[in-house]
Each structure stands twice: as C-alpha cells, then as structure tokens.
C-alpha positions in Angstrom: 115.3 128.2 125.0 118.1 130.2 123.8 119.7 129.8 120.4 119.3 128.0 117.4 117.1 124.4 117.5 119.1 121.5 115.9 118.0 118.4 114.6 119.4 115.2 117.0 117.9 112.3 115.6 117.0 109.9 118.4 117.3 112.3 121.1 114.2 114.1 121.9 114.3 117.6 122.7 114.3 117.9 126.8 112.2 120.9 126.9 109.2 119.2 125.2 107.8 118.3 128.0 107.9 121.9 129.9 105.5 123.1 127.4 102.1 122.3 126.1 99.5 119.4 126.5 101.5 116.5 124.8 102.7 114.8 128.0 99.0 115.5 129.5 97.5 114.0 125.6 99.7 111.1 126.3 98.2 110.4 129.7 95.0 111.0 128.6 95.2 108.3 126.1 96.7 105.7 127.9 93.9 106.5 131.4 90.8 106.3 128.7 92.4 102.8 127.2 93.1 101.4 130.4 89.8 102.3 132.2 87.4 100.9 129.2 89.3 97.5 129.2 88.6 97.6 133.1 85.4 98.9 132.7 84.7 95.5 129.8 86.5 93.0 131.9 85.0 94.0 135.3 81.5 94.9 134.7 82.2 98.0 137.2 80.5 101.5 135.7 83.3 103.4 138.6 85.9 103.0 135.3 83.6 104.0 132.6 82.2 106.5 134.5 85.9 108.2 134.1 86.9 107.2 131.0 83.9 109.2 130.0 84.7 112.0 132.0 88.1 112.4 130.4 87.0 112.1 127.0 84.2 114.8 127.6 87.1 116.9 129.0 89.4 116.2 125.7 86.6 116.0 123.3 83.3 117.6 123.4 83.5 120.4 126.5 83.0 123.7 124.5 85.4 125.9 126.9 88.0 122.7 127.3 87.8 120.4 124.3 91.0 119.9 122.3 90.7 121.6 118.5 90.2 118.8 116.0 93.7 119.0 114.1 97.4 119.1 115.2 98.4 122.8 113.8 101.2 123.4 116.4 102.5 119.6 117.0 106.3 119.1 116.8 106.8 122.4 116.2 110.1 124.1 116.6 111.0 127.3 118.6 111.8 130.2 116.2 111.7 128.2 112.8 108.1 126.8 112.6 104.6 125.9 114.6 103.9 122.4 113.5 105.2 120.6 110.9 103.3 117.1 109.2 105.7 114.6 111.1 103.7 116.0 114.4 100.6 114.0 113.3 102.3 111.0 114.8 101.3 113.0 117.9 98.0 111.1 117.5 98.6 107.6 116.4 97.3 106.2 119.9 94.3 107.7 119.4 93.7 104.7 117.3 93.5 102.6 120.0 91.3 105.3 122.4 88.9 104.9 119.5 88.9 101.1 119.7 87.9 101.1 123.2 85.5 103.5 123.3 83.6 100.9 121.4 83.8 99.1 124.7 82.2 101.8 126.5 79.2 101.7 124.6 78.0 99.0 126.4 78.1 101.6 129.4 75.5 103.8 130.3 78.1 106.6 131.5 78.9 107.1 127.3 75.5 108.1 126.2 74.4 108.5 122.5 74.8 112.0 122.8 78.2 111.7 124.3 79.4 109.1 121.1 77.4 111.2 118.8 79.8 114.0 119.9 82.4 112.1 119.3 82.1 111.2 115.9 82.0 114.2 115.1 85.3 115.3 116.5 86.9 112.3 114.4 84.9 113.2 111.5 86.3 116.9 111.6 89.8 115.6 112.9 89.7 113.1 109.5 88.6 115.9 107.0 92.0 118.0 108.5 94.8 114.8 108.3 93.6 114.5 104.2 92.9 117.7 103.2 95.3 120.0 105.4 99.2 120.3 104.2 100.6 119.0 106.6 98.3 116.0 106.3 99.7 116.0 103.1 102.8 115.8 104.1 102.8 113.3 106.3 100.8 110.9 103.6 103.4 111.6 101.3 106.8 110.3 104.3 108.2 107.2 103.4 108.6 105.3 106.9 107.0 105.0 109.8 105.3 108.4 109.9 103.3 107.1 106.2 102.2 103.9 108.1 100.5 105.4 111.3 98.8 107.8 109.3 97.6 105.5 106.8 96.5 103.5 110.5 94.7 106.3 111.7 92.7 107.6 108.4 91.2 104.1 108.6 90.5 104.4 112.5 88.9 107.1 112.3 87.4 106.8 109.0 85.6 103.3 110.2 84.9 105.4 113.6 82.2 107.8 111.5 81.1 105.2 109.5 83.2 105.7 106.1 84.3 102.8 104.7 85.0 103.7 101.1 87.6 105.9 102.3 89.1 102.9 104.7 89.1 100.2 102.2 90.4 103.3 99.3 93.5 103.9 102.1 93.8 100.0 102.7 93.8 99.2 99.0 96.8 101.0 98.1 98.6 99.4 101.6 100.7 96.5 99.9 101.7 98.2 96.5 102.3 102.1 98.0 103.7 100.9 101.5 104.9 97.3 101.7 106.8 97.2 98.8 108.6 100.7 99.3 109.1 99.9 102.7 110.3 96.1 103.2 113.4 94.9 101.6 112.8 90.8 100.2 115.4 90.1 103.0 112.3 91.8 105.7 114.7 94.6 107.0 113.4 98.0 106.6 115.8 100.2 105.3 114.0 103.5 106.0 114.1 102.5 110.0 117.5 100.6 109.7 119.2 104.4 108.7 117.7 105.8 112.0 120.2 106.4 115.2 117.3 103.8 116.8 116.8 101.1 114.5 115.3 98.7 116.4 113.4 100.7 118.6 111.5 102.3 114.8 111.5 99.1 112.8 109.6 97.6 115.6 107.7 100.7 115.9 106.9 100.8 112.0 105.9 97.0 112.0 103.7 97.6 115.0 101.6 100.1 113.1 101.3 97.5 110.3 100.2 95.2 112.4 97.2 97.6 113.4 96.3 98.4 109.9 96.3 94.8 109.1 94.1 94.8 112.4 91.9 97.6 110.9 92.1 96.2 107.1 89.7 93.2 107.8 87.2 95.2 108.3 86.8 96.0 104.7 88.5 92.7 103.3 91.8 93.3 102.8 94.4 90.7 104.2 97.6 92.7 104.8 99.1 89.7 106.5 98.2 87.3 103.4 100.0 90.2 101.1 103.5 88.6 99.4 105.3 89.9 96.4 106.9 88.0 94.2 110.5 88.3 95.5 109.4 87.7 99.1 108.6 91.5 100.7 105.9 90.9 103.3 104.6 91.8 107.1 106.2 88.1 107.8 109.0 88.5 106.5 109.5 91.6 108.0 109.0 90.0 111.5 111.0 87.2 110.5 114.0 89.4 110.4 113.6 91.1 114.0 113.0 87.9 115.6 116.4 86.3 116.0 117.7 89.4 117.7 115.0 89.6 120.3 117.1 87.8 122.8 119.4 85.7 120.8 121.8 87.6 118.4 122.8 90.9 119.0 121.4 93.6 117.1 124.0 94.8 114.4 122.2 98.2 113.4 122.6 101.6 115.3 120.9 101.3 118.7 122.1 104.7 120.9 119.0 104.1 123.5 118.6 100.9 125.4 117.5 97.8 123.4 114.6 95.8 124.7 113.6 93.0 123.0 110.2 93.5 124.0 109.5 96.7 121.9 108.9 93.2 119.0 105.9 92.5 121.0 102.7 93.9 119.7 103.4 93.0 116.3 104.7 89.6 117.1 100.9 89.6 119.2 98.9 91.0 116.5 100.0 89.2 113.5 96.7 85.6 112.7 97.4 82.6 115.1 98.7 80.5 112.3 101.4 82.4 111.8 103.2 81.1 115.3 104.2 84.7 116.5 101.8 84.7 119.7 103.1 81.4 120.9 106.5 82.9 120.3 105.9 86.4 122.1 105.1 84.3 125.1 107.4 82.5 124.9 110.2 84.8 124.3 109.1 87.6 126.2 107.5 88.8 129.1 104.1 89.5 128.1 101.8 91.9 130.6 98.7 91.0 132.0 96.6 93.2 129.6 98.4 91.3 126.6 97.0 87.8 128.4 93.7 89.4 128.6 93.7 90.6 125.0 95.9 88.1 123.5 95.1 84.6 125.0 97.9 82.6 125.0 97.3 79.6 121.8 98.2 75.9 122.4 101.2 74.3 120.3 98.0 73.3 117.6 97.7 77.1 117.2 93.7 76.9 119.3 94.0 79.3 122.2 93.8 77.8 126.0 91.1 77.4 127.7 92.4 80.3 130.5 92.2 79.9 134.2 90.5 82.7 136.4 92.2 86.1 136.3 94.2 86.0 140.0 95.6 89.0 142.0 99.2 87.4 142.3 100.0 86.6 138.8 97.1 88.3 136.2 96.4 91.5 136.6 95.3 94.8 135.2 97.6 98.0 136.1 94.1 99.8 136.6 94.5 103.5 137.2 92.1 105.7 138.0 93.3 109.2 136.7 92.1 113.2 136.7 91.7 115.2 134.4 95.4 115.9 134.2 96.6 112.3 134.4 97.1 112.3 138.0 96.9 108.8 139.5 94.1 108.2 142.6 93.6 105.3 142.5 94.6 101.6 141.4 92.6 98.8 142.9 93.3 95.5 141.6 90.8 93.7 138.5 88.4 91.1 139.9 89.6 87.5 139.7 87.2 85.7 138.4 87.4 86.7 134.5 87.1 83.1 132.0 87.6 82.7 128.6 
C-alpha cells in the first residue's frame, strides 16, 4: 500500500483481506457456530469434535491461540496500529459463546476445555472494560456502542459475572435507545451513513441481541418505550415498509437487500408479530427455520414437520483451521419440533 489512507464511508479497504487474520477469524466463528448447531440438531459427535478442535486452536493452545485483546484491530497503515472501533470485529463472538453452550453436552468438549475458554473470555472482558480502546468504543454514539454492550453482557454472563451484565443492561434504555432512536423509529446516526439501510438493520440486530441477553438479568428491552414513542418496536416499524414495497429514501451505496432486517424481525417477541412477518416478507434459511419456528397466525409456534433434504437443510460445513471447506454433509431428516 502506498500513500496516505483516506476514509471512505461504506467502502472497505480492498487490501484489508490481504493482511492479518480477519478473514480466518470470521471463517472460524461461522464454522464453530454452524458445527455446534449441526451437533445439537443431529447428535453426530463429528460436528462437535471439529468445533472443539477449532476452539482449542484459536483460544486455548498456547502457541497458536489469539491473545484476549484487539489492540491491532482496524489499524491504519502509517497512522495507527489499532482503533477502538476495531472492537466491532469481535461482535460475532457473542453468537460463538452461545454456540459453545450447545457443545457442553458433547463428550468432545471437556470441562478443562470449557474452563480454559471461560478464562480467555474473562481476560477479554477485562480488557474491553479497562483499555483505552474499550472505553473509546463505549463512548461511541451509533451501532458500535450497541455491539460493545452486547459483547460485555454476553461475556459477563458466560464467565459468571451477572452483576456486570445487569449493570450494562440497566443503562441501555436511557443511554442507548433514547439517544439513538427517534420518536418515529428512525436511527439518525445510521441514516447519515453511505449505506444507511445496512447500518440501520445492523444496529437493530445488535439491539435484538442485547434484548435476548437481557432476559437473563430480568431487563426487558422490548417492553421499554419512552413517553415520546422511542422503542425497539418503533425502530423496526420504521424499516418494515421498505423491505420489499416502498423505495428506501436514504443513501445506500451498496445493493439494497431487504433481508438485512430479518434477524431483528425474527428475534422479536412472538406477540409483536415480526417473526411471522419475516416469514411472509423474506426468504428464510434452514438455520433460521430451526432456530425460529414459524408461528401460527394466533401467535403460537406451529408444529413443524420433519426436516427434509429437499426443503429444510442446514448448510453444515466441516472446516479445517484455516476455514477451508472439507465436506458438506446433509442434515439428518428426522428432526421434529
């Protein structure tokens, strides 16, 4: 790379994937999550075995593991080695931690493995809370702040520090919802971006994660509504008309993709009706159909038929340490809900 680096919102540096481990880190996370689902729904130890192998390589083996910090995330050549906003690169570890919970019932994931991973995330949690980069991310005013909170709560719950999780969750309504969502449901800090639809949906995905985590410490973000109407429900209502009907009126450099709202829709409480809406408006993946069974029009979950190879299939990828696909078996077709 030559010359000074210039920030261009919505346009990732094309050289980003050529250096560092960002791509391999992402592949590992996706592989562990998918393999954990595959183990849970099929009972085949081969999936748990490889998920455990990946976790050991990335987090436990002394000569190979990642250090529990992000000091060098999103560095800019010639300007800085890393930045607080680079903490968003570990946002999907929230889902990985959740997936590890599925592995605990497998003989492939030992108590020693689990204890080592708990220690890694305990150290990472401390770094997030005490480092300059962590404090910088905490003080951001957009989606970065929401994913930061989601990481704190998730890791705190994982390592048994419920008091930290509760403290973070208690401040979310006034500190995050009130400041980031307008009474009409719009998110001004995301609408100002070059890919405003993508960022609006992504921020709601992080909020939905927080809402799910909040249930563990008796904080219901979905029920929160300020007197002027600011709420997560209102934020979703603002975006829904644009999924596949009304043209999006704000800036969007990348291709407009309505499915980006899907995760927030499906994570909302059934009584809000957004899960059924997601099934009606958007194409759902096999994984999403397994995790969020289609509700009936009365609000109750429908009795799901057996998963078939033709229509309801999880894309199970067995990956080596670099994320390279080795084989893609089909899910067993005897899963009943």
